[in-house]
C-alpha positions in Angstrom: 102.8 130.4 99.1 100.8 132.1 96.3 100.9 128.9 94.2 99.8 126.5 96.9 96.2 127.2 96.3 96.5 125.9 92.7 98.2 122.6 93.5 96.2 119.6 92.3 95.4 118.5 95.8 94.1 121.9 96.9 92.1 122.3 93.6 90.4 119.0 94.4 89.5 120.2 97.9 88.1 123.4 96.4 85.9 121.4 94.0 84.7 119.2 96.9 83.8 122.3 99.0 81.8 123.6 96.0 80.0 120.3 95.6 79.1 120.2 99.3 77.7 123.7 99.1 75.4 122.9 96.2 74.4 119.3 97.0 71.0 118.4 98.5 70.6 114.9 99.8 72.7 111.9 99.2 75.9 110.9 100.8 78.9 113.3 100.7 82.4 112.0 100.3 84.6 112.2 103.4 88.0 113.8 102.8 91.0 112.4 104.6 94.8 112.8 104.3 96.8 110.0 102.7 99.0 107.9 104.9 102.4 109.6 105.4 105.1 108.0 103.3 108.4 107.9 105.1 110.4 105.9 102.5 112.5 109.0 101.4 113.2 109.9 105.1 114.4 106.3 105.7 116.5 106.5 102.5 118.1 109.7 103.8 118.9 108.3 107.2 122.1 106.4 108.1 123.2 105.1 111.4 124.7 108.5 112.1 121.6 110.5 111.3 119.8 112.4 108.5 122.0 113.1 105.4 122.3 116.8 104.6 121.8 116.8 100.8 120.6 114.7 97.9 121.7 114.3 94.3 118.1 114.7 92.9 116.5 111.9 95.0 119.6 109.9 96.0 121.3 110.7 99.3 124.6 112.5 98.9 126.5 110.7 101.7 129.6 112.9 101.1 127.6 116.0 102.2 127.6 114.6 105.7 125.0 115.5 108.4 123.8 118.6 110.2 122.1 119.4 113.4 119.6 121.5 111.4 118.3 118.6 109.4 118.2 116.1 112.2 116.3 118.6 114.4 113.8 119.1 111.5 113.4 115.4 111.1 112.8 114.9 114.8 110.1 117.6 114.9 108.4 116.0 111.9 108.3 112.6 113.5 107.1 114.0 116.9 104.3 115.8 115.0 103.4 112.5 113.2 103.2 110.6 116.5 101.0 113.3 118.0 98.3 113.1 115.2 98.5 109.5 114.1 99.1 106.0 115.6 102.6 105.9 114.2 105.5 105.8 116.6 108.7 105.8 114.6 110.9 105.2 117.7 114.0 103.9 115.9 114.2 106.8 113.5 113.4 109.3 116.3 116.1 107.9 118.5 118.6 108.2 115.6 117.9 111.9 115.3 117.9 112.5 119.0 121.2 110.7 119.3 122.7 113.0 116.7 121.5 116.1 118.6 123.0 114.7 121.8 126.4 114.2 120.1 126.3 117.8 118.8 125.8 119.2 122.3 129.0 120.6 123.8 130.0 120.9 127.5 128.7 124.4 127.8 125.3 123.3 126.5 125.7 124.8 123.0 125.5 122.7 119.8 127.7 122.2 116.8 126.0 121.8 113.4 128.2 120.1 110.8 129.5 116.6 110.8 131.0 114.5 107.9 129.5 111.2 106.8 131.3 109.4 109.6 129.9 111.7 112.3 133.1 113.7 112.8 132.7 117.4 113.3 134.1 119.6 110.5 135.9 122.9 110.4 132.8 124.5 109.1 131.5 124.7 112.6 134.0 127.4 113.4 133.5 129.3 110.1 129.7 130.0 110.1 127.1 131.3 112.6 125.4 128.5 114.4 122.5 130.4 116.0 119.8 128.9 113.8 120.8 125.2 114.3 121.1 125.9 118.1 117.6 127.3 118.0 116.2 124.5 116.0 117.7 121.9 118.4 115.9 123.5 121.3 112.7 123.6 119.2 113.1 119.8 118.5 113.9 118.9 122.1 111.0 120.9 123.5 108.7 119.2 121.0 109.9 115.8 122.0 109.3 116.6 125.7 105.8 117.7 124.9 104.9 114.7 122.8 103.4 112.2 125.2 103.0 109.6 122.5 106.8 109.2 122.3 108.9 106.8 124.4 109.3 108.1 128.0 113.0 107.5 127.9 113.4 109.7 124.8 111.3 112.4 126.4 113.5 112.3 129.6 116.7 112.4 127.6 115.4 115.4 125.5 114.6 117.2 128.8 118.1 116.7 130.1 119.5 118.1 126.8 117.2 121.1 126.7 117.9 122.0 130.3 121.6 121.9 129.7 121.2 124.1 126.6 119.1 126.8 128.2 121.9 128.9 129.8 123.6 129.2 126.4 120.8 129.5 124.0 118.9 132.2 125.9 121.9 134.5 125.2 121.5 134.2 121.4 120.5 137.4 119.6 119.6 136.2 116.1 115.8 136.9 115.6 114.9 133.7 113.8 116.9 131.6 116.2 115.1 133.3 119.1 111.8 132.4 117.6 112.9 128.8 117.3 114.0 128.8 120.9 110.7 130.3 122.1 108.8 127.6 120.3 110.9 124.9 122.0 110.7 126.4 125.4 106.9 126.9 125.1 106.5 123.3 124.1 108.7 122.1 126.9 106.9 124.3 129.4 103.5 123.0 128.2 104.2 119.9 130.3 106.6 121.3 132.9 105.0 124.7 133.9 108.2 126.1 135.2 107.9 129.8 136.1 111.6 130.3 135.3 111.0 129.1 131.7 108.1 131.6 131.3 110.5 134.3 132.4 113.0 133.3 129.8 110.3 133.2 127.1 109.1 136.7 128.1 112.7 138.0 128.0 113.3 136.5 124.6 110.0 138.0 123.3 111.0 141.4 124.6 114.4 141.1 122.8 112.5 140.4 119.5 110.2 143.4 120.1 113.2 145.7 120.8 114.9 144.4 117.6 111.8 145.0 115.5 111.4 148.5 117.0 115.0 149.4 116.2 114.3 148.8 112.5 
């Protein structure tokens, strides 16, 4: 965070602002972001979903796939669709399909799958609160992104509604924050009073946790 101000791109922006503040007359250059390059994301994506790790820049297929990474990827593509004219529907569906496969009958999610999409023993060995929270964040973001395919948004809504009874019982602070982001995004288009109640309840749980420390 401290170093970001001295990255080449941000140094260039700082120079441009200085020029603008000291220039009289003449045309000023217009700054714009470069086109987002998705080549590495495509390289990391198999028919199963986003690969978990790389060996430098090459996908490590043996590392398998996680709900965490596919949720992150889906959030990124939804954000891309909301601010540009790019609709990466095929990639987005791949990540949404992975999230759907991870959802269990009780609405909770598993996180770890091998390169063939089979769930691994690691799911019973580690805490899965964070990936469950990220899944809700991703699903809520999809529901709220009107630029995405309507069928995807409808499917994401079905998944998030099935998840709510489970995820709202999670007590991990960071996971709660992810869940609140997802529910807020979802409710920005649904305006369901019950969801507002859940968000308030989760926020109170965070406040109590902070106060206890």
